[in-house]
VORODREN-147362 format. One record per residue (C-alpha): residue in three letters; x, y, z. Coordinates in pm, whole numbers, padded with zeros to 5 digits, always signed. Example, Ala and Ser with C-alpha at 12.3 -4.5 7.8 and 13.67 -1.06 7.14 Angstrom:
ALA+01230-00450+00780SER+01367-00106+00714
END
This chain:
MET-01120+01565+04535LEU-00962+01268+04658GLN-00867+01390+04977ILE-01274+01488+05050PHE-01250+01049+05052TYR-00923+01038+05232GLU-01002+01233+05503SER-01364+01082+05594GLN-01264+00763+05497ASP-01680+00765+05408PHE-01943+00652+05119PHE-02089+00941+04933LEU-02372+00977+04656LEU-02281+01231+04393LYS-02523+01457+04474GLU-02342+01491+04821LEU-01975+01565+04660GLU-02147+01817+04424LYS-02214+02014+04759MET-01855+01975+04886GLY-01674+01986+04528PRO-01690+02413+04533LYS-01512+02385+04897ARG-01196+02189+04752GLY-01203+02417+04409VAL-01416+02213+04216ILE-01706+02373+04046SER-02004+02191+04111GLN-02090+02096+03728SER-01722+01968+03724VAL-01739+01759+03978LYS-01913+01436+03791ASP-01617+01476+03506VAL-01347+01490+03833ILE-01524+01188+04001GLN-01544+01022+03689SER-01162+01080+03593LEU-01051+00923+03919VAL-01258+00634+03840ASP-01168+00576+03542ASP-00793+00581+03670ASP-00890+00355+03937LEU-00834+00563+04235VAL-01207+00624+04297ALA-01417+00276+04330LYS-01826+00299+04254ASP-02077+00041+04315LYS-02425+00064+04307ILE-02674-00010+04605GLY-02995-00027+04543ILE-03107+00261+04332SER-02792+00452+04434ILE-02471+00503+04314TYR-02191+00549+04601PHE-01842+00635+04545TRP-01561+00592+04811SER-01161+00570+04823LEU-00945+00487+05106PRO-00632+00566+05131SER-00515+00221+05120CYS-00672+00186+04812ALA-00454+00448+04649GLY-00120+00319+04805ASN-00198+00002+04632GLN-00251+00196+04291LEU+00045+00383+04302ARG+00234+00002+04402SER+00108-00166+04087VAL+00196+00126+03934ARG+00553+00166+04007GLN+00612-00247+04029LYS+00478-00220+03614LEU+00723+00084+03586GLU+01002-00095+03682SER+00903-00423+03528ASP+00973-00211+03206LEU+01258-00082+03311GLN+01367-00426+03379GLY+01254-00534+03045SER+01427-00224+02872ASN+01753-00227+03021LYS+01780-00597+02949LYS+01746-00579+02554LEU+01963-00276+02544ALA+02238-00478+02703GLU+02145-00713+02460LEU+02226-00473+02143VAL+02483-00379+02298ASP+02617-00743+02272GLN+02505-00772+01933CYS+02711-00419+01801ASP+03030-00546+01943VAL+02977-00893+01765LEU+02929-00711+01454LYS+03189-00474+01513LYS+03433-00779+01502GLY+03623-00800+01150ARG+03540-00434+01079GLU+03782-00251+01246GLU+03944+00106+01064SER+04207-00005+00896GLU+04394-00014+00527GLU+04244-00339+00376ARG+03910-00267+00505THR+03883+00100+00357GLU+03995-00013+00018ALA+03766-00295+00018LEU+03489-00085+00116ALA+03590+00113-00240GLN+03599-00201-00424LEU+03238-00264-00337LYS+03126+00065-00429GLU+03297+00073-00746ILE+03104-00290-00851GLU+02756-00199-00727LYS+02837+00144-00934LYS+02888-00110-01221HIS+02656-00367-01130LYS+02416-00043-01161GLU+02555+00061-01541LEU+02497-00309-01652LYS+02113-00310-01526ASN+02070-00009-01731GLU+02260-00159-02049MET+01993-00451-01993VAL+01685-00227-01998GLN+01775-00036-02303PHE+01889-00390-02481ALA+01534-00548-02386ASP+01385-00510-02722ASN+01646-00796-02849ASP+01514-01063-02544PRO+01425-01359-02750ALA+01118-01403-02487THR+00992-01040-02565LEU+01074-01140-02958GLU+00826-01428-02918ALA+00584-01236-02771MET+00601-00960-03010ARG+00533-01248-03325ALA+00265-01399-03140ALA+00108-01029-03060ILE+00129-00954-03463GLU-00039-01331-03517VAL-00349-01198-03307ALA-00386-00872-03481HIS-00357-01038-03813GLN-00615-01306-03732SER-00823-00983-03617ALA-00783-00733-03897ASN-00864-01034-04140ARG-01205-01112-03966TRP-01305-00764-03973THR-01218-00801-04345ASP-01457-01094-04401ASN-01701-00907-04209ILE-01701-00610-04387PHE-01729-00808-04718THR-02005-01005-04574LEU-02192-00651-04507ARG-02155-00505-04840GLN-02286-00818-05037TRP-02584-00790-04802CYS-02619-00442-04837SER-02628-00541-05251ASN-02810-00773-05233ASN-03100-00602-05042PHE-03032-00238-05177PRO-02926-00310-05548GLN-03144+00078-05633ALA-02930+00250-05398LYS-02544+00096-05517GLU-02440+00480-05596GLN-02500+00534-05236LEU-02337+00304-05115GLU-02016+00291-05272HIS-02010+00657-05170LEU-02039+00562-04826TYR-01770+00291-04817THR-01528+00558-04976GLU-01590+00761-04754ALA-01576+00488-04450GLY-01228+00450-04624ILE-01309+00096-04781THR-01164+00154-05147GLU-01076-00073-05464ASP-00799-00193-05292PHE-00921-00347-04908ASP-00856-00663-04926TYR-00724-00914-04676ILE-00400-00856-04499GLU-00140-01122-04645LEU+00085-01254-04303SER+00322-01381-04532SER+00464-01023-04568PHE+00567-01010-04246PRO+00899-01112-04109MET+00851-01331-03847SER+01194-01511-03841SER+01369-01382-03459SER+01679-01274-03707HIS+01466-00966-03823ASP+01521-00641-03624PRO+01226-00570-03361ASP+01208-00212-03400THR+01075-00376-03756SER+00888-00612-03610LYS+00725-00314-03357GLN+00673-00114-03644LEU+00445-00370-03835LEU+00280-00458-03481VAL+00152-00080-03482GLU+00061-00094-03836ASP-00145-00445-03794GLU-00327-00236-03537ALA-00454+00060-03707
END
């Protein structure tokens, strides 16, 4: 389609191009898309004159377009070459002092051994994390919160039992049966915190177990 513009160096309406397209091997239905593609690539110009849209392209325009593309590619190439040179220089600098030698091989072996030991020590620290003072302190604080919560619910239960006894004295047996089914027996009472080992000298596993029992 570009040849139509180059040969004639004239201005065309889309209808005219659609008639001329088949002579250049482009079916009429595809002419519009082909022309639009050329416009998008800046190979064909278009403008609205009055109510009509005209298309045109001159060989000089195509030449300018190609020269612009070439300049951009050349600029990109220069930039890439400069970056390559900088990377080569950096590589040469990094290589200094890292030449293969018996001393370097021995140092790398020592580094690998140290890294292995470091990893082993980190794993060992994870295993002893339960003995960390901060962890134990957090556990003691959690036990205190759980203890207060448990006794607060115990107090609520006693209050509810008293209210039921006062308001439904005739249903005493049914209420006692209901309490027993809910697990509220005669030995149901407040939890004494003094029975818990709160000193950091105690076994952390024991503190864990007590915390679980208290939360239950």
